[in-house]
C-alpha positions, 0 to 999 in steps of 0.5 A: 863886288856885287856887279861884279859877281852878277857879271861874271855868272851872266856872261856864261849864259849869253848863248853865244854860239846859239844862232837862235839867241836874237833874245839873248844876245844884244849889241851895241857897237860904237864907231860904225865908220870903222872898217872892223864894224862890217865883219864884227858885225856880220859874224854877230848878226850870223848868231842872231844878235840884235844890232845897234850901231851909233854915229856921230854923222848921217846913218846914210854913210854906214847903211851898209852896215843893214845888210849885217843882221836881219833887218828888224834886229838893226838899228842906227842912231844917228846925229849923236852927240856923245857928251850930251849927259845920259845919251850913252846910258840910252844907247846901252839901255837894253844891251848886255855886249858893248863894243868900242872900236871909236878912234881917230882918223889917222889923218886928223891934225887938230889934237882936240879931235884926236884926244876926244876920239882916242880919249874923250869918248872911250872914257864916257862909254866905260863909265856908262857900262859900269853904271849898267846893270845888263851890259855883261861884257864890254870890249875896247879896242886900242892899238899896238904900239901904245906908249905914253912917250910915243912921238905919234898922237895916235899911240899917245892918246891910245895909250892914255884912252885905254888907261881911262877905260880900264881905270873906268871898267876893271872888267874890259876886255882890251884889243890891241891890233897890228895893222889890219888889212881886208876889202875897203881898207886903208892899206892895201886898197891906200898903196894901189890907189897912191901908185894909181895916181902917182905911179909909184910909191913913196916910203919913209927911208929904207922901209925896214919897220917891221909889221905883222899884218891880221886880216878884218875877219880874224880880228873878228872872229877873236871878238867873237871868241872872246865873248865865249869865254868870260875869263877874258874880261880885264885881260889885254890882247894883242892880235897880229897875223902869223909872219912878221914882214919889213915894210919893204917885203909887204910892198913886194908882196903886193906888187908881186900880186898885181904883176907890176916891178915894185917901184918905190921912191924913198923920202928922207924922214926928216923931210917927210917929216917937216913937210908933214908937219906944216901942210895943213889937212887936204882930204884928198892929199894927206889921207893917204900920208899923214905926220904919225904915218911918218912918226910910225915908219920908225917904229916896229908894230908887232905883237909884244914878247910877252903879250896874250896874242890872238891864240889865246883866243883859239884863232889861227890868223891868215897870212898876208898874200892869203887874201890878197888876190880879192883885195887886188882884182878890181885895182888890177881890172882898173889898171890892166884895160886895154883902150878899147875897154876904157872907151866901150865897155866892162863899166869901168874894169869893175865887172871883169872876172878875175879868178883867186 
């Protein structure tokens, strides 16, 4: 009880608004390879935070995170084995904020690896946070649509992990984002890449499942605002964009932005389910479509009617079409190259300029 009172009082003096508070805001962000990590890190870095990004692999895969803040305020511990006793306690020893972005890659097939990323490691982090005397705020990322009875392994294990985290650390703030889009995402960029490879985009069934895309920087602003508001501790927020679209409408918007007619080919759900349930994982193939993606094509992944939304965190999210041109400009440049440009210039299309 005294620990909770201490956290409640000290959370009010985190000085999240003060760019000169580098000595006060010390953040450890687990899950450095997440697409959200650069945006969250850059906002916290602007506030002068000292950032640490532990990774299970080599730091060279996430060395772009070094630019999120001043060089003397960033650290990337590498080759971390989270199951080693006491290692997480040492990683958060000097931190007063912990953010867990850890989750399995959606293309994974091995249930043990999925369970470890979505349940085991987040639970270990939550237990270490609860033991810490210095950590004042803990934010854990789950997903919209989590359900213990879901046919999607990702959503089912995300639900289990969320319950384990909340049981270990009741003061955790849980974020459940919907479909995230932004630079180098696994959504808009994936669709553009599939169109370049196949000349069309396969969809499951009639593509009527509903989605509520949210821009990655809006999610980052929600995190920073949650740190500014001590009363968000212990609550669950579902983060979605301002509009709900069907999958078909999303594809039409994307192709409208790049100036191509939407060429879609429907694949029956049963056929896709059997195929992806049988085919082994091949990184260059199943990373673009997976069994979980097929199963989630039968679900509407939108913010619940009674859920606390992003508006409760005083963030007004941008509409889905608003930032698409910037995301797709490089893709459009490569697709629209003339033969002369392909042979003689423009660096493969990367340095052609497109206005928004």
